[in-house]
N, C-alpha and C positions, 0 to 999 in steps of 0.2 A: 759305340759312344753312349754313355749314360748321361741323361739330361735331368738334372735335379731342379725342379721348380716348386719346391715346397718349403721355402726358407722361412715362412712365418711359423711353421711348426718346429723347425730345428735348423740351425746353420752349421755348416762344416767348420770345425775348429781350425783356427789359423795355425800354421806350422810353427811360427815364432812363439805363439802362445803355448802350444804343446811343449815346446822345448823349455820355456820358462817354468811351466808346471813341474816338469821332470827335474829340472835343476833345483827347484825349491824343495821337492821331496828329498833330494840327495843332501842338500846343504843346510836346511833349516828344519830339522826334525825335533828340536826341543820344543816343549810346550811353552808358549809365551807367558803362561801364568806361573811357571816355575821360577824359583829364586836363583838357581845356579847359572853358570856362565852361558850354557847353551839356551836356557830359557830367556836370558837377557838378549842374546843374539837374535832369537826369534821375535821377541817383542820389538826390538829396534827395527827389524825387517817389516813387521806388521805396521808399525807407525809410519815407515817410509811409504808403504803402499797406500795407506790412508791419506797421507799428505798429498800424494800425486793425484789420487782420485778427487780429493776435495778441491784441488786447483782446477781440474777439468770441469767440475760441476759448480764451481764458485760457491762453496759452502765450507763449514767448519768440519774438522775430522770428528768431533764429538756428535755431529748430526748424522753420521753414517752408521747403519746397522746392517751387518751381513747376516743373511739367512740362507737356508738350503736351496730355496727356489723362489721364483716370482710369486707363486701361489702363497707361500708362507709369508712373504713380505706383505701381500695384500691382506691376508688374514690378520697380521699384526696391526696394520694401519687402521683396520675397521674394528676388529674385536678388541683392540687395545683401548677403545673408548668406552668399554663396558661400565666403567665407574663415572662416566661423565654425568654431570647434573642435567645436561640437555639430552633429550632422548628421541631426537628426530634425525634421520639420515636421508639425503636425496641422492639418487643415482640415475642412470639412464637405462633404457631398454636394450641396449646393445653391448653391455659390459661383459667381461669374461665371467665364466661361471663361478670363479672363486669370489668375486665381488657379491654376486647374488647369494651364494651360500653363506658368506660371512654376515651379510645383512639379515638373512633369515635366522641365523643363530641369535643375533641380537633382538630380532623381532619376537622370538620365543621368550625373551627375557624382558619384554615390555617396551621395546623401542618401536617407534613408528617409522615405516619405510615408504618413501615416495619414489616411484619409478617414472621418470619422464619419458614420454614418447619421442620419437625422432621423425624427421621427414623422409622422403623416399631416397635421399642420398645419405642418410644416417646422421644428420646434424640435429643437435638439440636446439630448441628455441630459447634464447636468453631471456626473453620476456616471461616465458612460462617458468623458467628456473627462478627468476626473481619473484614471481607470484607464489611459488611453492615454498619459499623460505618463510619460516615462522620464528617466533621468539625462542622456540624450543629446538631449533635446528643446530645440531652439533657439527655436522660434516656434509660436504658435497663431494662425491666420488665420481669423477667423469674420466673415461678413458681418453688418453691423448690421441692415439691412432688405433682405429679398429682393426682387429686381427683378421676379419673376414672380408670386408669390403674396402678397407684402406682409408676410411674417413678420418681426416685430421681436424679435430675440434679446435675452436677458437679459445685456446687455453688462457691466453692473457686476459681476455675479457671476462672469462669465467672466474679467474683468480681475483681480478679487480672487483668484481661483484661480491664475491665471498669476503674479501678484505673489507669492503665498505660496510658489510653487514656483520663483521667480526665473527665469521664462520670459517672453520678449517676447510681447506681444499686439498683433497688427495687425487692423484692421477696415476692410473696404470699406464706406464710408459714403456712397457716391455717391447712394443712394436715401433717405438719412436727413436730408434738409434740414430736416424739421419735428421731428426728435428732438433730444435733449440732446447738443450738440456741445462739451461741456466736456472739454478734453484731459486732465484729471486721470484719466480712465477708460481711457486708451490709451497705448501706447508708440509705435505707428505707426498712422496713420489716413489713408485716401484719400478725397478729395473731388474733384468736377469741376463746372465752372461751368455747363455746358449742361444740368444736371439741376436748376438752381435759377434759371432765367431769366437766365443769364449767358452769356458766350462759351465757346467750346471751349478750355478750359484745365484742367489738372489741378493738384492740390495734394497733397503728401505732408507730413503732420506726422510728424516724427521726433524723439522725446524726446532732450534733450541727453545726450550720452555714448554713444548708440548708434552703432556703427561700421558704416556701409554702404559697400560697394564700389560706386563709380559704374558705371552701365551706359552712360552717355553721356560720352565723353571729348573733351577739347578745351582750351578756354582756362581752365578751372578756376573758372568762375563758381559762385556760390552755395556758397562755402566748399569747392570741389572736390567737391561732392556731385552736381551736375548741370551740365555744361558747356553753353554756348550763351548768346547774348545774351538777357537777360530781356525778355519781351514786355510792355512797359509798358502799352499800351492794354488788353490782355486781363487783365493783373493788376489794373488799375484797375477794369475791368468786373466782374471776379470779386469784388473787394472790395465794390463797391456792391451787387451782387446778393446777396451774403452778408449785408451790412448790412441791406438791406431785408427779407429773409426772416426775419432774426433779430429785428428790431424788432416785427414783427406776427405772430410765430410762433403764439402761442396762438389769437389771433382767426382767423387764416387757416386754420389746421389744423382748427378746429371748423367753420368754414364749409364747407370742402372735405369733411369727414367727413359733414356733414348731406346735402350733395348726393350723395355717394357712396352713402349709405344709401337715398336716394330712388331712385337708379338701380338698386340691387340689388333693392329691393322691387318696382319696376316690372317688371324682367326676370324675377324669380322667379314672377311671375304666369303666365308662359308654361309650359306643360306640359313635363315632362322636362328641366328645367333645375335646376342646383344650384350653390351657391357652394363653391369649393375654397379651402383655406388656413384660417387661424385666424379665429375670430369675435372674439376678444379679442387684444390685442397685435398689431394689424395696422396697417400704414401707412394714414394717413387718406385717401389718394387712390386706393387699390388695390381693385379688384373683379375677381376671376378666376372665370369662370363656365363651366360645361359645358353645352353644348346637345346633348343626347344624340341620336345618330344623324345628326348633320350634320357636314360637313367645315368645319373652321376656315377653310381657304383660301377656300372658297365663300362663307362668311359674311363674311369680310373684304372680298372683292371686291364682293359685293352691297351691303354697307353703304357701301363706298367710292363705288359708283355713286350712292348716295343721300346722299353728302357727310357720312357719319359715318365717322371714321377711328379704327380700333382695331388691335390686333395680337394675335398668338397666343402671345406670349412674348418672350424676349430678341430685340431687333432684329437683333443680330449673328448670330443663328442662324436666324431665320425665313426670310430671303430665300434662304438656302443649304440649306433643307430639312433641317436637323439636328433630330432629335427632342429634345424638352425633357428634359434630365437632371434638372431640378427636379421635373417631374411624375412621372418615373420614380422618383425618390428618395422621394416621398411615397406611393408605391405606388398611384397613381391607375390605375383600370381602363384597360387598354391601348387599348380603343376610344375611351374618353372623353378620352384624351390628344390624340387627333386632332380633338376637338370642343370644345376649350376656347378661350375668348377672354379677353384681358386688357384691362380698361378702366381707364385711369388719368387722374385729373383734375388741375387746377391752379388757381391763384388766378384765372385768366381764365375758368374754366368758370362758366356762368350757369345759373340754375334753368330758364329756358325752353329752354335747350339740352338739359338732362337730360330734360325732359318730351318734347321732340321726338325725342330719341334713343330713348327707350323706345317711342314710337309707331312709329318706323321699324324698330327691331329686331323688334318684334312682327310687323310687316307682312312683313319679309324672311324671318323664320323660318317664318311661315305659308306663304309662297310656295315656299320651299325644301322644305318637308315635304309639299307636295301631290303 
């Protein structure tokens, strides 16, 4: 039995989504920008997908921008403000690296960047956010759900604050598939398909009227916001994945949370372990746990040998041995930062897998501590 508990890094693609992608490749191979009949057929199909996505997200089709990845979507949301008259951006200390790097890009061009600290559970202080806003603030970018410790920020209050100050609000919602994705609470929002059992494709919601300078230039597709021929198969796959997760959101999230809680309960029976991140307002699929005195890398490899697959934080950082800025931001003990594992579940996680995972984790920890 293989037990996959690294779903914040990547989710298994849904079988129906895979079939939809394959069928699109077979039946809609005309370029939607072409004038001939097959091009018109593909354009109609593209418009259909956009209409369905816009209904789920409660937005206009013209407000959807498809990108290659969530990272590209974040880059466009932030770097797209390069020509803004206001030159100040506020973000938090636990954002994805693509947010930091995009902000640093603008910093080198004269923008001022304010990075808000967080408490031990990863929450920003709304009062500190309010105090950080100046007349020159163009954007606040705060992650909806943290990818390492599962913190769910109070998005509505952040948006209302930004709106009252006439400031744009962007949120990285790549880990927020089971949260409220009604676009009325955002000016800019990032999603990606491979975090919701879909293909590798990104989406940026950009509210009507927001002027973004494109970072990908070419044929002027997508209303000159992101050039490049639209990837119809992946757009269709993204639409279906989003549709399926939206239809059963409450039922699925409750099931995943119950399994997550059983996993946490079982692991915390091991001596010298503790849960990090919030107990409330936490992503239904996330459990981040410290195994005091043990190396996260040793745990990951030993668990992998036993066919249990987990990670120690953001996938883009773990293989390159970058210390977790998230664990640093919540002031986790320095030694414990090297001993933490992230377990993330999905709709495909089964109760027998959780029970078996707990048994294996206990065995592996016991062996490593001898």
